[in-house]
C-alpha positions in Angstrom: -144.9 -76.0 -193.2 -143.0 -73.1 -192.5 -143.0 -72.0 -196.3 -146.4 -72.6 -196.2 -147.3 -70.2 -193.7 -144.6 -67.7 -195.4 -146.5 -67.9 -198.9 -149.7 -68.0 -197.3 -148.8 -64.3 -195.2 -147.5 -62.9 -198.4 -150.6 -63.8 -200.8 -153.1 -61.7 -197.8 -150.3 -59.2 -197.7 -150.2 -58.5 -201.6 -154.4 -58.9 -201.3 -154.6 -56.1 -198.7 -152.3 -53.8 -200.0 -154.0 -54.4 -204.0 -157.0 -53.5 -202.4 -155.6 -50.5 -200.4 -154.4 -49.6 -204.1 -157.8 -49.8 -205.5 -159.5 -47.4 -202.6 -156.8 -44.9 -203.4 -157.5 -44.3 -207.0 -158.7 -41.1 -208.2 -161.7 -42.6 -210.1 -162.7 -44.7 -207.2 -162.1 -41.8 -204.9 -164.0 -39.0 -207.4 -167.6 -42.1 -207.6 -167.0 -41.6 -203.8 -167.2 -37.8 -203.9 -169.7 -38.1 -206.7 -172.2 -40.0 -204.6 -172.3 -37.1 -201.8 -174.5 -35.6 -204.5 -177.1 -34.5 -201.8 -174.8 -33.0 -199.4 -172.8 -30.7 -202.2 -175.6 -29.8 -203.4 -176.9 -28.1 -199.9 -173.3 -26.8 -199.2 -173.1 -25.3 -202.9 -176.5 -23.5 -201.9 -174.8 -22.4 -199.0 -171.5 -21.5 -200.3 -173.7 -19.0 -202.9 -175.3 -17.3 -199.8 -172.1 -16.9 -198.1 -170.9 -15.2 -201.0 -173.6 -12.6 -201.3 -173.5 -12.0 -197.7 -169.6 -11.4 -198.3 -170.7 -9.1 -200.8 -172.8 -6.9 -198.3 -176.0 -8.1 -199.3 -177.1 -9.8 -195.4 -180.7 -10.2 -195.8 -180.5 -12.2 -199.8 -177.6 -14.0 -198.5 -178.9 -15.2 -195.4 -182.0 -16.0 -197.0 -180.6 -18.2 -199.6 -178.2 -19.7 -196.8 -181.6 -20.6 -195.1 -183.4 -22.4 -198.7 -180.1 -24.5 -198.7 -180.6 -25.6 -195.0 -184.2 -26.0 -196.2 -183.2 -28.2 -199.4 -181.5 -30.2 -197.2 -184.6 -30.9 -194.7 -186.4 -32.0 -198.0 -183.6 -34.0 -199.6 -183.2 -35.6 -196.8 -186.9 -36.4 -196.0 -187.2 -37.4 -199.7 -184.2 -39.6 -200.0 -183.6 -42.7 -198.6 -180.7 -43.5 -196.4 -178.6 -45.3 -198.3 -178.9 -42.3 -201.0 -178.8 -39.3 -198.4 -175.2 -40.0 -197.9 -173.6 -37.7 -195.1 -176.8 -36.0 -194.3 -177.9 -38.9 -193.0 -176.4 -38.4 -189.1 -178.8 -40.0 -186.9 -182.5 -41.5 -187.5 -184.3 -39.3 -189.9 -186.8 -37.9 -187.1 -183.6 -36.3 -185.5 -182.3 -35.4 -188.9 -185.3 -33.9 -189.9 -185.9 -31.7 -186.4 -182.3 -30.2 -186.2 -182.0 -29.1 -189.5 -186.0 -27.6 -189.3 -185.4 -26.0 -186.5 -181.7 -24.3 -187.8 -183.5 -23.4 -191.5 -186.7 -21.9 -189.7 -184.3 -19.9 -187.1 -182.0 -18.8 -190.2 -185.4 -18.1 -192.2 -186.7 -15.8 -189.0 -183.2 -14.0 -188.8 -183.1 -13.5 -192.3 -186.5 -11.9 -192.9 -186.5 -9.7 -189.4 -183.0 -8.2 -189.9 -184.1 -4.8 -190.7 -183.0 -3.4 -193.9 -179.5 -1.3 -193.7 -180.2 2.5 -193.9 
């Protein structure tokens, strides 16, 4: 009876080890990252805006950052929850309201900041 339990434990252990190895493979990790394409797209737009702000073009860069946040609103509104990935934090309404306020506030800030003199 003990040998049977030991072999069962070993089989279960090797099954778990094999599953863990599959999860850590680079191909599956890359697939998991690329499934988050909506968030990656938004982050890319925001990164471009940040680089432009760092290049001493505050209004233009902040406007692009606001565009990235507004893109997140549109993607969250249009995409189903399974595809929205990490853009889905709470319910759709809460996500849209939060991102909408953040995008609108950033857009207003980019428009009312006076140009450098």
